[in-house]
C-alpha positions, 0 to 999 in steps of 0.5 A: 720521304724515304730514308736517306733523302733530304728534304728541300729546305729555304734559307730561314729553315736552314739557319733555323736548324743550324746550332754553330751560329747560335753557339758562337753567339752564346760563347760571346755573351757568356765570356762578355759577362765573366771577362769584366773590362774585357771587350768580347766579340764575334768573328766569322772565321780566321782573324788576319793579323794585319786585322789585329795590328790594324785593330779593325776586329778587336780593340785592346783589351779585346777577345774575338771569338772566331773558328777555323774548322768543323768536322762532322762526327758521323753517328749510326742512326744517320745523324751526325755531330760538329767538331767545331774548332774555336779560336780566341784571339786576344789583344792586349796593350799595356795599360794602368791598373789600380794606379800601376803601369802593367805590361801587355804580355802580364794581361795576355796571360792573365786573360788567356789563363782565365779563358783556359780556367773557364773551358776547364769548367764543364758547366760554364764552358757548355755556354748555357745551350743543350746539345753541347758537350764540353771542350774535348780533352784531346786535343786539350784547349791551349794558349799560344802567342801570336805575335812577332817582334815587329808587332810588340814593337808597335805596343801590341801583343797577341795571343790565341786561346784554341779548343774543339767542341762537339755540338751533338746530334745534328740532323734527323736519325733513320731510326724511328723514335716511338715512346713506350712505357715499361712494364716491370712485371712482365719485363717488356716495353709496351707501346700504344699504337700498333704503327710503333711496332711496325716502324721498328720492325726492320730494325729488329732481329726477327724471332720466330714463336713456338705456340705449340 
C-alpha cells in the first residue's frame, strides 16, 4: 500500500482502532470508583436540559460523562492526535447527609469541586490508559451552572464540568520505525538488516563520502 492511502477496514476493525469510546468507558469507571454514593454513567454526546429535568439520563446525585467536540491535531509523520472536549453533567437535589438536610447547591459545588480536583491530578486524570495526556491547561477545566430559575424551583440543580484532553498517536505514520542498537564507541546506530536502512533512505539527507 502506498504512503498516504487508507486501507479498507471492517466495522469491527474500525471500532478496535478507535480509542475515544474506550476512553469514555475508562473515565466513567474511574469516577464511579472515586465518587462513592454518586451515580456515574456514560452519555453519547451533549445532554439536552429536558433529558436532565426528566431524569432519563442521570439520577440525582449523579454525573453523566459526554463529549461535545473532537478535533484532530495533525503530526508531521502522518499520524494525529484527537483533542476531545469532555463534559461531566452533574445532577443534584437536596438530600439528608448524617441526619442533616443539605441543599442541592452545596452538593453541586462539592461534586463539581471534587471533579476539578481529580482533573488536576495528572496520574488519575489519564484514567489508567496509555496514549492519553492529562487535561489541557488551556482551556483549563471549569465548573459552570446549567440550570435556570425554573429548574431550580423544581428541586433539582444542574452543573457541568468541562475539560479538553488529548488522545495521542492515532493512525499510522508514514515514517519507518526500525529498531537499532546504539554503538557508543563508534557514535552510531546499527541495524541488523539492510532493509531498515533502505526504508529510511528517502527521509535521510544525502551525504557524499570521499574515500580518497
